[in-house]
C-alpha positions in Angstrom: 0.0 0.0 0.0 2.8 2.4 0.9 4.6 1.6 -2.4 1.5 2.2 -4.4 0.9 5.5 -2.6 4.5 6.6 -3.1 4.2 5.9 -6.9 0.9 7.7 -7.1 2.3 10.8 -5.3 5.5 10.8 -7.5 3.6 10.4 -10.7 1.3 13.3 -9.7 4.2 15.5 -8.8 6.1 14.7 -12.0 3.0 15.4 -14.1 2.7 18.8 -12.5 6.4 19.5 -13.1 6.0 18.3 -16.7 3.5 21.1 -17.4 6.2 23.7 -17.0 7.4 25.2 -20.3 10.3 23.3 -21.8 12.6 26.4 -21.8 12.0 26.7 -18.0 12.8 23.0 -17.5 16.0 23.4 -19.5 17.0 26.5 -17.5 16.4 24.6 -14.3 18.3 21.6 -15.6 21.3 23.7 -16.6 21.5 25.0 -13.0 21.1 21.5 -11.6 23.9 20.3 -13.9 26.3 22.7 -12.3 25.1 21.8 -8.8 25.8 18.1 -9.6 29.2 19.0 -11.1 30.1 20.9 -8.0 28.8 18.4 -5.4 30.3 15.2 -7.0 34.1 15.4 -7.5 34.1 11.9 -9.0 31.4 12.7 -11.6 33.1 16.0 -12.4 36.5 14.3 -12.9 35.0 11.6 -15.1 33.2 14.1 -17.3 36.4 16.1 -17.8 38.5 13.1 -18.4 36.1 11.6 -21.0 35.9 14.9 -22.9 39.6 15.6 -22.9 40.5 12.0 -23.9 37.9 12.1 -26.8 40.2 14.4 -28.9 37.2 16.4 -29.9 38.8 19.6 -28.6 42.2 21.0 -28.4 43.6 21.0 -24.9 43.3 24.8 -24.6 39.7 24.8 -25.8 38.3 21.8 -23.8 37.1 24.0 -20.9 34.5 25.6 -23.1 33.2 22.2 -24.2 33.2 21.0 -20.6 31.1 24.0 -19.5 28.5 23.4 -22.3 28.4 19.7 -21.5 27.7 20.3 -17.8 24.7 22.4 -18.6 23.4 20.0 -21.3 23.7 17.0 -19.0 21.5 18.8 -16.4 18.9 19.6 -19.1 18.8 15.9 -19.8 17.6 15.2 -16.3 14.8 17.7 -16.0 13.5 17.1 -19.6 13.0 13.4 -18.7 10.2 14.4 -16.4 8.5 16.2 -19.3 9.2 13.5 -21.9 7.8 10.8 -19.6 4.8 12.7 -18.2 3.9 15.8 -20.3 0.6 15.6 -22.3 1.0 13.8 -25.7 0.1 16.9 -27.7 2.9 18.9 -26.1 5.5 16.3 -26.9 4.4 15.9 -30.5 4.8 19.7 -30.8 8.4 19.4 -29.7 9.5 16.9 -32.4 11.0 17.9 -35.7 12.0 15.3 -38.3 12.6 15.1 -42.0 14.2 11.7 -42.2 11.4 9.4 -41.0 11.3 7.9 -44.5 14.4 6.0 -43.7 12.4 3.9 -41.2 9.4 3.7 -43.4 11.4 2.2 -46.3 12.8 -0.5 -44.1 9.4 -1.3 -42.7 7.9 -1.4 -46.1 10.4 -4.1 -47.1 9.0 -6.3 -44.3 12.2 -6.0 -42.3 12.6 -6.0 -38.6 14.4 -2.8 -37.4 16.9 -2.3 -34.6 16.8 1.3 -33.6 20.0 2.5 -31.8 19.6 5.5 -29.6 22.8 6.7 -27.8 22.8 8.8 -24.7 22.7 12.0 -26.7 20.4 15.0 -26.5 16.7 14.3 -25.8 17.1 10.5 -26.4 13.9 9.7 -24.4 11.7 11.2 -27.2 13.0 8.9 -29.9 11.1 5.7 -28.9 7.9 7.8 -28.4 8.2 9.2 -31.9 8.6 5.8 -33.4 5.9 4.2 -31.3 3.4 6.7 -32.7 4.1 5.4 -36.1 4.9 1.6 -35.8 5.0 -1.1 -33.1 8.3 -1.0 -31.1 9.7 -3.0 -28.2 12.2 -1.1 -26.1 14.7 -2.4 -23.5 15.5 -0.8 -20.2 18.0 -1.6 -17.5 16.4 -1.5 -14.0 17.8 1.6 -12.2 19.7 1.5 -9.0 17.0 3.6 -7.4 14.2 1.0 -7.2 11.5 3.6 -6.7 12.4 5.0 -10.2 11.6 1.8 -12.1 7.8 2.0 -12.2 8.1 5.7 -13.3 10.6 4.7 -16.0 8.3 1.9 -17.3 5.3 4.3 -17.2 7.2 7.0 -19.1 8.7 4.7 -21.7 5.6 2.7 -22.4 3.5 5.7 -23.4 2.4 5.9 -27.0 2.0 2.1 -27.0 5.7 1.0 -26.8 6.3 -2.4 -25.2 8.9 -2.2 -22.5 11.1 -5.2 -21.5 14.0 -5.5 -19.0 17.5 -6.2 -20.1 17.3 -9.9 -19.1 17.1 -13.1 -21.1 13.3 -12.6 -21.2 13.8 -9.2 -22.8 16.3 -10.6 -25.3 13.8 -13.3 -26.3 11.1 -10.6 -26.8 13.5 -8.7 -29.1 14.1 -11.8 -31.3 10.4 -12.5 -31.5 9.6 -8.9 -32.5 12.3 -8.8 -35.2 11.2 -12.1 -36.7 7.7 -10.7 -36.9 9.0 -7.8 -38.9 8.6 -5.3 -36.0 11.0 -2.8 -34.4 13.1 -2.9 -31.3 15.0 -0.1 -29.6 17.9 0.1 -27.2 20.7 2.3 -25.9 23.9 0.9 -27.6 26.4 2.8 -25.5 25.4 1.2 -22.2 28.1 -1.0 -20.6 26.8 -4.6 -20.7 27.4 -7.2 -18.0 29.9 -10.1 -18.0 29.5 -12.4 -21.0 27.4 -9.8 -22.9 30.0 -7.7 -24.5 33.4 -7.4 -26.1 36.1 -4.7 -26.1 35.9 -2.2 -28.9 37.4 1.2 -29.4 35.3 4.2 -28.6 36.9 7.6 -29.2 40.3 5.8 -29.2 39.9 4.0 -25.9 38.8 0.4 -25.2 35.1 0.3 -24.1 33.3 -2.9 -23.1 30.6 -2.9 -25.8 27.4 -4.9 -26.1 27.3 -7.8 -28.6 23.5 -8.0 -28.6 23.0 -5.8 -31.6 25.3 -7.8 -33.9 23.6 -11.0 -32.7 20.1 -9.6 -33.4 21.1 -8.4 -36.8 22.9 -11.6 -37.8 20.1 -13.9 -36.7 17.1 -11.9 -38.1 18.5 -9.9 -41.0 17.1 -6.8 -39.5 17.9 -3.3 -40.6 19.9 -1.2 -38.2 19.0 2.5 -37.9 20.7 5.1 -35.8 18.3 7.6 -34.3 19.2 10.6 -32.2 17.3 13.6 -30.9 19.3 16.9 -31.1 18.2 19.2 -28.4 17.3 22.6 -29.9 18.3 25.9 -28.4 16.1 27.9 -26.1 13.8 25.0 -25.4 12.5 24.9 -28.9 12.2 21.1 -29.0 14.2 18.4 -30.7 15.3 17.5 -34.2 15.1 13.8 -34.6 17.4 12.2 -37.1 17.2 8.7 -38.6 20.1 7.1 -40.5 20.6 3.7 -42.0 23.8 1.8 -40.9 25.5 -0.6 -43.2 24.8 -4.2 -42.0 27.3 -6.0 -44.2 30.1 -7.1 -41.8 28.4 -5.2 -39.0 30.4 -5.4 -35.8 30.8 -3.7 -32.4 33.6 -1.4 -33.6 31.4 -0.2 -36.5 28.5 0.5 -34.1 30.8 2.5 -31.8 32.1 4.5 -34.8 28.5 5.3 -35.8 27.9 6.6 -32.3 31.1 8.7 -32.5 29.8 10.3 -35.8 26.6 11.3 -34.0 28.5 12.8 -31.0 30.8 14.8 -33.2 27.9 16.7 -34.7 27.1 18.3 -31.3 29.6 17.0 -28.7 28.2 18.9 -25.7 24.9 17.0 -25.9 26.5 13.6 -25.2 26.3 12.2 -21.7 30.0 12.4 -20.9 29.5 11.9 -17.2 28.5 8.3 -17.9 31.1 5.7 -16.8 31.5 4.3 -20.3 35.0 2.9 -19.8 34.5 0.9 -16.7 35.4 -2.7 -16.5 32.3 -4.7 -15.3 32.8 -7.1 -12.4 34.1 -10.4 -13.7 35.3 -9.0 -17.1 38.9 -9.4 -18.1 40.3 -5.9 -18.8 41.4 -5.3 -22.4 44.9 -6.5 -22.9 45.3 -7.3 -19.2 44.6 -9.7 -16.4 42.0 -9.7 -13.7 43.2 -7.7 -10.6 43.0 -10.7 -8.4 45.1 -12.9 -10.6 48.3 -11.4 -9.2 
């Protein structure tokens, strides 16, 4: 009863916050981004390190990119409330897109489609935009904050999207959907667990990268489409981009390279504070030995 009451109160609160104008939410988010940056030395250090090691800026110019990235990361937090709980007509009004034909053409061929949405810009709007136009099953990883999970499911399942966890059950649901000519969507730059990934370069550094996408494509012949939502200035909304990825000899390194191409277009909107280069427990470090092997 207490859990149900807490979820109800939180959803009501978030729906109220989601009614704020998007420019206000982004302004609030930018401020919160700087608060998080100042209050968490480990987060701040990781964000700086990831940006500087990406080679996307000259050493003397990286501070400017870091400042923009701090603010954009904060916007990503507050806009999630709106993208999960704002009225549908408001969210539709935020979306701009002139490349939806890329997905339509693949769907018309009867192909299943794997949509890849990296942690870039307003990534939460991508699955909603797709779900309004074709059936899609999206995968989520249960958050560390357990109270957030039902809110995440409620937000991501709007517009008719089916939501499955990143478990064997979820993987099976993905294969079924693709074999039925439907679409699936996932975040390709999440660090997978042991046995679910391989090491592949990402901005010149080894990153443990999921192998699920290559297995899905090889087994079903699905099209692979990169989709990202560029956050527009002054809370004007999002420009959603769809782009076919070549599936011949598709591999983890080519997927990471495609993500890099997206990030280079507007590097401050990537989630640089995410611990993309961690070594998951039980995974042998690239070119090295487990720490407890001596």
